[in-house]
C-alpha positions as a printed Julia matrix, in Angstrom:
116×3 Matrix{Float64}:
  -0.02   0.01    0.03
   1.34   3.43   -0.97
   2.26   5.78    1.94
   0.6    9.18    1.8
   2.6   12.46    1.64
   2.9   13.71    5.05
   2.5   17.44    5.58
   4.9   18.52    8.3
   4.15  22.21    8.17
   1.88  24.65    6.62
   1.57  28.33    6.31
  -0.77  30.4     4.64
  -0.71  33.96    3.41
  -3.86  35.82    2.06
  -3.35  38.55   -0.35
  -6.48  40.2    -1.64
  -8.36  37.43   -3.93
  -5.54  35.12   -3.79
  -4.28  32.86   -1.03
  -0.78  31.32   -1.14
  -0.13  28.19    0.64
   3.37  27.08    1.68
   3.23  23.34    2.54
   6.2   21.32    3.64
   5.79  17.71    2.81
   7.8   14.46    3.51
   8.25  11.89    0.46
   8.03   8.22    0.88
  11.86   8.19    0.96
  11.9   10.95    4.06
  12.99  13.71    2.02
  11.2   17.11    2.64
   9.95  19.41   -0.15
   7.73  22.54   -0.49
   4.53  22.69   -2.27
   3.66  26.26   -3.07
  -0.12  26.69   -4.16
  -1.73  29.86   -5.42
  -5.55  29.67   -4.86
  -7.59  32.39   -6.49
 -11.36  33.05   -6.6
 -12.68  33.15  -10.03
 -16.07  33.14  -11.83
 -16.82  29.91  -13.66
 -18.63  31.5   -16.62
 -20.36  28.21  -17.5
 -22.12  28.1   -14.32
 -22.05  31.56  -13.02
 -20.7   30.56   -9.76
 -17.48  31.35   -8.0
 -14.8   28.74   -7.32
 -11.18  28.54   -6.78
  -8.47  27.92   -9.38
  -5.27  26.39   -7.86
  -2.01  26.52   -9.4
   0.87  24.38   -7.77
   4.68  24.17   -7.93
   6.87  21.69   -6.2
  10.2   22.83   -4.91
  12.74  20.23   -4.03
  15.63  20.49   -1.62
  18.33  20.68   -4.19
  16.5   23.38   -6.07
  15.86  25.5    -2.95
  18.82  27.86   -2.97
  18.56  28.7    -6.74
  14.96  29.36   -6.34
  15.44  31.6    -3.37
  18.31  33.51   -5.11
  16.01  33.93   -8.38
  13.19  34.99   -6.2
  15.31  37.56   -4.41
  16.69  38.88   -7.67
  13.32  39.31   -8.9
  12.02  41.16   -5.9
  15.18  43.45   -5.87
  14.7   44.33   -9.51
  10.94  45.18   -8.85
  11.87  47.33   -5.56
  14.91  49.13   -7.4
  14.43  48.79  -11.29
  18.07  47.61  -11.41
  19.37  44.19  -12.51
  20.75  42.75   -9.34
  23.23  40.53  -11.19
  24.77  43.31  -13.11
  28.52  43.56  -12.02
  28.26  40.91   -9.29
  29.93  38.19  -11.37
  33.22  39.94  -11.1
  32.96  40.53   -7.37
  31.92  36.87   -6.83
  34.77  35.52   -9.0
  37.41  37.49   -6.91
  36.17  36.13   -3.43
  36.24  32.75   -1.76
  32.76  31.14   -1.45
  31.8   30.18    2.14
  29.54  26.99    2.07
  28.56  27.36    5.69
  26.86  30.78    4.54
  25.97  31.03    0.98
  25.39  34.72    1.01
  28.89  35.37    2.39
  32.08  35.63    0.58
  35.51  36.57    1.83
  38.68  37.83    0.16
  42.25  38.58    1.66
  41.0   41.9     3.19
  37.74  41.53    5.03
  34.43  39.48    5.16
  31.42  41.17    3.65
  27.86  40.09    3.14
  26.48  39.98   -0.46
  22.81  40.11   -0.63
  21.36  38.22   -3.54
């Protein structure tokens, strides 16, 4: 018998006519992943009644850092109008990457946080 995916954490965020659900689930093998669901109220024109349309994405552990970085870049662009990646490649290439803190780089002079 197939084991159900266990939900271990859930957070909902209401935003106008939309609600976002951030659910942490555990796979059959014990790996945890995030399901992000957007639920929005829409009119079903065929019935004339309101219903909810749901859109989901599944975010697996190995992709979380890249996803978070891409989200931070997009938010920074919206807030500033500037491409957050412009000019950072050279800074990053000249510094030692700190695996303990993925947003921290160091060079021979001093430690500096680089926010992505």
